[in-house]
C-alpha positions as a printed Julia matrix, in Angstrom:
418×3 Matrix{Float64}:
  25.93   -5.9     9.31
  23.49   -8.77    8.97
  21.28  -10.88    6.74
  17.73   -9.55    6.38
  14.84  -11.46    4.8
  12.03   -9.2     3.55
   8.63  -10.82    2.95
   5.59   -9.15    1.39
   2.58  -10.07   -0.7
  -0.17   -8.19   -2.53
  -0.33   -5.61   -5.28
   2.46   -3.44   -6.69
   1.83   -0.99   -3.85
   2.78   -3.69   -1.32
   5.93   -4.7    -3.2
   7.51   -1.44   -4.29
   8.25   -0.03   -0.79
  10.01   -3.28    0.14
  12.19   -3.0    -2.96
  13.16    0.52   -1.86
  13.94   -0.74    1.65
  15.98   -3.62    0.24
  18.08   -1.19   -1.79
  18.65    0.93    1.31
  19.69   -2.05    3.41
  22.08   -3.26    0.7
  23.62    0.21    0.42
  24.23    0.1     4.18
  26.14   -3.19    3.81
  23.47   -5.72    4.78
  22.79   -8.93    2.84
  19.2    -9.02    1.66
  16.66  -11.31    0.02
  13.14  -10.18   -0.87
  10.41  -12.8    -1.05
   7.16  -12.1    -2.87
   4.95  -13.59   -5.58
   6.68  -14.89   -8.7
   4.84  -12.28  -10.82
   7.08   -9.58   -9.33
  10.37  -11.41   -9.72
  11.37   -9.36  -12.76
  10.48   -6.13  -10.97
  12.5    -7.08   -7.88
  15.56   -8.32   -9.73
  15.34   -5.46  -12.23
  16.1    -3.13   -9.33
  19.14   -5.16   -8.3
  17.52   -6.93   -5.34
  17.99  -10.71   -4.79
  14.68  -12.54   -5.08
  13.29  -15.48   -3.04
  10.57  -17.59   -4.63
   6.89  -17.53   -3.64
   3.92  -19.1    -5.42
   2.01  -16.86   -7.82
  -1.43  -18.25   -6.88
  -2.61  -15.11   -5.08
  -1.8   -12.77   -7.94
  -3.5   -15.05  -10.45
  -6.6   -15.21   -8.27
  -6.86  -11.44   -7.78
  -6.47  -10.87  -11.52
  -9.17  -13.44  -12.32
 -12.82  -12.53  -12.97
 -13.68  -14.02   -9.58
 -11.11  -11.84   -7.84
 -12.25   -8.71   -9.65
 -15.87   -9.46   -8.69
 -14.81   -9.62   -5.03
 -13.34   -6.13   -5.41
 -16.89   -4.97   -6.2
 -18.23   -6.72   -3.1
 -19.43  -10.09   -4.44
 -18.36  -13.72   -4.02
 -16.09  -13.17   -1.02
 -17.06  -16.38    0.79
 -16.34  -18.58   -2.24
 -13.06  -16.73   -2.69
 -12.07  -17.39    0.93
 -12.44  -21.16    0.42
 -10.04  -21.03   -2.51
  -7.57  -18.91   -0.57
  -6.96  -21.39    2.28
  -4.75  -23.87    0.38
  -2.95  -20.91   -1.18
  -2.15  -19.59    2.29
  -0.57  -22.89    3.27
   1.49  -22.93    0.08
   2.63  -19.38    0.79
   3.67  -20.29    4.34
   5.55  -23.36    3.12
   7.33  -21.2     0.52
   8.31  -18.74    3.25
   9.83  -21.51    5.37
  11.8   -22.85    2.4
  13.2   -19.36    1.74
  14.01  -18.67    5.4
  15.64  -22.06    6.03
  17.78  -21.63    2.91
  18.74  -17.99    3.52
  19.23  -18.26    7.3
  18.52  -14.6     8.07
  19.5   -12.7    11.21
  16.24  -10.72   11.08
  12.91  -10.89    9.23
  11.03   -7.77    8.14
   7.58   -8.7     6.92
   4.2    -7.4     5.84
   1.51   -8.99    8.06
  -0.45  -10.12    4.99
   2.35  -12.61    4.36
   1.34  -14.28    7.68
   4.55  -16.2     8.31
   7.1   -13.7     9.6
   6.57  -14.06   13.34
   6.42  -17.86   13.17
   9.57  -18.14   11.07
  11.42  -15.85   13.46
  10.23  -17.85   16.48
  11.44  -21.07   14.88
  14.83  -19.6    13.94
  15.27  -17.71   17.22
  15.74  -14.34   15.51
  13.95  -10.97   15.75
  11.05  -10.08   13.47
   9.74   -6.66   12.53
   6.34   -5.75   11.11
   6.5    -3.34    8.17
   3.6    -1.75    6.31
   2.26    1.54    4.99
  -0.79    1.61    7.25
  -0.96    2.15   11.06
  -3.04   -0.99   11.5
  -1.48   -2.86   14.39
  -0.61   -0.33   17.09
  -3.42    0.66   19.5
  -3.84    4.41   20.0
  -6.37    6.84   21.39
  -5.82    9.16   18.44
  -8.01    7.27   15.95
  -9.72    3.87   15.64
  -8.28    0.99   13.69
  -8.23    2.0    10.01
 -10.72   -0.73    9.15
 -13.27    1.51   10.94
 -12.18    4.57    9.0
 -15.57    6.27    8.85
 -16.44    6.04   12.54
 -15.9     8.79   15.11
 -15.08    7.14   18.44
 -13.71    8.41   21.73
 -10.13    7.84   22.85
 -10.83    4.77   24.99
 -12.96    3.08   22.32
 -10.43    4.04   19.64
  -7.72    2.16   21.49
  -9.97   -0.83   22.2
 -10.94   -1.11   18.51
  -7.5    -2.5    17.63
  -8.49   -5.76   19.33
 -10.57   -6.35   16.21
  -7.38   -7.13   14.29
  -7.18  -10.46   16.12
 -10.69  -11.24   14.89
  -9.76  -10.24   11.33
  -7.11  -12.97   11.17
  -9.2   -15.59   13.01
 -10.43  -17.26    9.77
  -6.81  -18.18    8.96
  -5.95  -19.52   12.43
  -6.36  -23.16   11.44
  -3.97  -22.86    8.5
  -1.47  -20.9    10.57
  -1.53  -23.36   13.46
  -1.11  -26.34   11.14
   1.95  -24.56    9.74
   3.28  -23.84   13.24
   2.9   -27.47   14.21
   4.8   -28.52   11.08
   7.67  -26.39   12.41
   7.43  -27.95   15.86
   5.87  -24.84   17.41
   2.87  -24.77   19.75
  -0.48  -23.62   18.3
  -1.6   -20.06   19.03
  -5.05  -18.91   20.14
  -7.58  -18.19   17.39
  -7.47  -14.46   18.14
  -3.71  -14.17   18.57
  -2.04  -11.29   16.72
   1.4   -10.19   15.62
   1.52   -6.75   17.23
   2.25   -8.25   20.65
   5.2   -10.58   21.27
   4.95  -13.72   23.44
   6.35  -11.79   26.42
   3.61   -9.14   26.07
   5.83   -6.37   24.71
   4.96   -4.56   21.45
   6.47   -6.03   18.29
   9.05   -3.75   16.62
   7.09   -2.06   13.86
   7.93    0.21   10.94
   5.14    2.29    9.43
   6.15    3.59    6.01
   4.0     6.7     5.68
   4.63   10.37    6.25
   4.07   11.91    9.69
   3.33   15.15    7.82
   0.23   13.46    6.42
  -0.79   11.62    9.6
   0.93   12.81   12.8
   2.49   10.2    15.09
   0.18    9.52   18.08
   1.62   10.54   21.42
   0.8     7.14   22.92
   2.83    5.06   20.45
   5.46    2.9    22.23
   9.17    3.36   21.41
   9.26    0.04   19.51
   7.03    1.63   16.85
   8.42    4.12   14.33
   6.74    6.13   11.6
   9.61    6.53    9.17
   8.16    8.35    6.19
   7.41    6.54    2.94
   9.92    4.18    1.34
  10.26    5.79   -2.06
  11.74    3.89   -4.99
  13.42    6.34   -7.38
  12.34    5.82  -10.96
  15.06    4.32  -13.09
  17.05    6.89  -15.05
  16.86    4.7   -18.14
  13.07    5.16  -18.35
  11.95    7.53  -21.07
   8.36    8.8   -21.54
   6.57    7.93  -24.78
   6.79   10.75  -27.3
   3.0    10.96  -27.61
   2.68   11.44  -23.83
   5.19   14.3   -23.9
   3.31   15.91  -26.8
   0.02   15.67  -24.92
   1.47   17.2   -21.74
   3.01   20.09  -23.7
  -0.13   20.75  -25.75
  -2.18   22.41  -23.01
  -2.81   22.97  -19.31
  -1.6    20.28  -16.89
  -4.16   17.46  -16.92
  -5.89   15.73  -14.03
  -4.52   12.22  -13.46
  -7.13    9.49  -12.95
  -6.19    5.9   -12.15
  -7.56    3.15   -9.94
  -4.62    0.77  -10.17
  -5.74   -2.83   -9.75
  -9.14   -1.76   -8.41
 -11.25   -1.24  -11.51
 -13.04   -4.52  -10.89
 -15.81   -5.81  -13.11
 -17.16   -2.33  -13.9
 -14.11   -0.92  -15.63
 -15.91    0.35  -18.75
 -18.71    1.96  -16.73
 -16.24    3.76  -14.44
 -14.17    4.94  -17.39
 -17.23    6.53  -18.97
 -18.08    8.26  -15.68
 -14.52    9.61  -15.49
 -14.6    10.95  -19.05
 -17.94   12.69  -18.52
 -16.76   14.17  -15.2
 -13.56   15.54  -16.75
 -15.61   17.16  -19.5
 -18.11   18.6   -17.01
 -15.26   19.99  -14.87
 -13.69   21.52  -17.99
 -10.24   20.0   -17.52
  -7.9    17.82  -19.55
  -7.39   14.28  -18.31
  -4.75   11.59  -18.15
  -6.22    8.11  -17.63
  -3.99    5.33  -16.3
  -5.16    1.98  -17.6
  -3.8    -0.12  -14.72
  -4.04   -3.91  -14.71
  -7.55   -3.55  -13.34
  -8.31   -2.03  -16.73
 -10.07    1.35  -17.11
 -11.68    0.76  -20.5
 -13.34    3.81  -22.08
 -15.39    3.25  -25.21
 -13.77    6.27  -26.92
 -11.3     9.0   -26.0
 -11.79   12.73  -26.67
  -8.8    14.82  -27.72
  -8.58   16.32  -24.22
  -7.85   12.94  -22.62
  -4.78   10.7   -22.98
  -4.78    6.97  -22.12
  -1.6     5.95  -20.32
  -0.36    2.39  -19.9
   2.33    3.13  -17.32
   4.68    5.87  -16.12
   6.62    6.36  -12.88
   4.58    8.46  -10.48
   7.71   10.36   -9.44
   8.09   11.57  -13.04
   4.42   11.97  -13.92
   2.74   13.58  -10.92
   4.76   16.82  -10.9
   3.38   17.37  -14.42
  -0.34   17.1   -13.54
  -2.71   19.49  -11.76
  -4.38   16.97   -9.41
  -4.62   13.23   -8.85
  -7.76   11.09   -8.66
  -7.18    7.52   -7.51
  -8.3     4.6    -5.34
  -6.42    5.63   -2.21
  -3.68    3.03   -1.99
  -0.95    4.16    0.39
   1.71    4.32   -2.35
  -0.32    6.37   -4.8
  -1.56    8.64   -2.0
   2.02    9.32   -0.93
   3.25    9.87   -4.5
   0.52   12.39   -5.32
   0.97   14.38   -2.13
   4.76   14.15   -2.33
   4.45   15.91   -5.7
   2.4    18.61   -3.97
  -0.82   17.77   -5.81
  -4.34   17.97   -4.34
  -6.14   14.66   -4.26
  -9.52   13.04   -4.87
  -9.77    9.52   -3.45
 -12.34    7.01   -4.7
 -11.88    4.16   -2.19
 -12.77    0.56   -2.93
 -11.52   -1.69   -0.1
  -9.05   -2.19    2.75
  -7.06    0.9     3.8
  -8.38    3.12    1.01
 -11.33    4.69    2.95
  -8.9     5.48    5.77
  -6.51    7.39    3.52
  -9.47    9.14    1.89
 -10.55   10.45    5.26
  -7.0    11.38    6.31
  -6.38   13.35    3.11
  -9.66   15.24    3.41
  -9.24   16.07    7.11
  -5.69   17.27    6.45
  -7.05   19.8     3.94
  -5.28   18.13    1.03
  -8.24   17.16   -1.11
 -11.96   16.66   -1.46
 -14.11   14.38    0.65
 -13.64   10.78   -0.54
 -16.23    9.29   -2.89
 -16.93    5.59   -2.31
 -16.57    3.67   -5.58
 -20.16    2.38   -5.39
 -21.42    5.96   -5.11
 -19.33    7.41   -7.9
 -21.33    9.58  -10.33
 -20.47   12.07  -13.04
 -21.8    14.89  -10.88
 -19.96   14.15   -7.62
 -16.68   13.36   -9.38
 -16.88   16.53  -11.48
 -17.57   18.59   -8.35
 -14.58   17.06   -6.55
 -12.29   17.69   -9.53
 -13.44   21.32   -9.74
 -12.79   21.73   -6.01
  -9.22   20.43   -6.01
  -8.25   22.28   -9.2
  -9.66   25.68   -8.14
  -9.56   25.88   -4.32
  -6.5    27.99   -3.48
  -6.34   26.83    0.15
  -6.27   23.13   -0.81
  -3.65   23.72   -3.46
  -1.43   25.75   -1.11
  -1.75   23.12    1.62
  -0.83   20.35   -0.83
   2.27   22.25   -1.93
   3.32   22.84    1.69
   2.9    19.23    2.76
   4.52   17.99   -0.45
   7.67   19.98    0.26
   7.86   18.53    3.78
   7.37   14.98    2.51
  10.09   15.37   -0.12
  12.53   16.3     2.66
  11.93   13.01    4.51
  14.26   10.02    4.33
  11.91    7.15    5.08
  14.26    4.44    3.82
  17.14    5.85    5.84
  15.05    5.9     9.01
  13.95    2.3     8.44
  17.49    1.08    7.71
  18.73    2.7    10.91
  16.0     0.98   12.95
  16.65   -2.44   11.37
  20.36   -1.98   12.1
  19.54   -1.23   15.72
  17.53   -4.46   16.05
  20.35   -6.44   14.46
  22.97   -4.92   16.78
  20.92   -5.84   19.86
  20.79   -9.43   18.65
């Protein structure tokens, strides 16, 4: 048994899998602390997981008008200038938590930046953990940031060198932090997927190999575990009006873009409503904190504030969403065909993966979303027998996985070697 510090930052989709992993580690007898933004403290502690403090600056920025505008592609340079001092505060918070907790191992999302440096300072192992195969070079496909390119095997593998360039803008902040810990600066294009001795960093990828097969050239230090699923709390009860809507007709199509609605929330909501009507299906709109904001709702559409995906998705006919890893997994785990409307980051990658696996329509980029192409995609996934059968088959396989158990076993192995 050992003490494990989990560090993650981002949206709910970046936090929830770590809560599930924390529960699994605690059930196996490990001592755990989970560090993330203060906004999620109630969520973390509400699931019985000890919380370690981190500044809330990032969450406040992403929820601001400036942050939402960046989601739509504008103002990114100005946003980057504001982010730099926030990064240093985040790193300082991580050191305070690590020095107080004194972990035997750190499991961290790379967006949190500090995991490898903290582990180096403390002389303990660190493990990368995320829901996207971003850091491990392979011939099978290019780095997910190049999701829409078709490259050959050699170029695919080479493309992962771009990840060092992606973190280069933060190198100054990171090196100043390293020096404050008494560590030597790293090169501007250094990355976390290779350790100082040149060996691959132990890495856990929390997605299903039934959705995206494990490349044959992955090293043994890298494991695709299956998703880390957080069971919905038994105490949760659906609103009576939601139950009445679900029972009043055919299963609706779920539509939700999570935190990605950006500055065009009302416009997108109106497109969604018109597309549902044109496709001739009932709809269930998830408001999300990005805020889908329709001007009016027809009787065939219900506006939902929040409901656990594990409870809701088995009750719908298809899911339309932004393509975050967590929502993608939840929809497919329920056996539902999928339409992905990607905005940023890993979302175009999952859109392509879902389509090429025969589990949904071709993705529709958010800036190309129209009533006509969304209605056509909804009609396809609700009527195509082959897509629906494939989604049911893959869903059954995903439900049989134990992603948390696989991850806990691998963390235990790293701890035992220490």
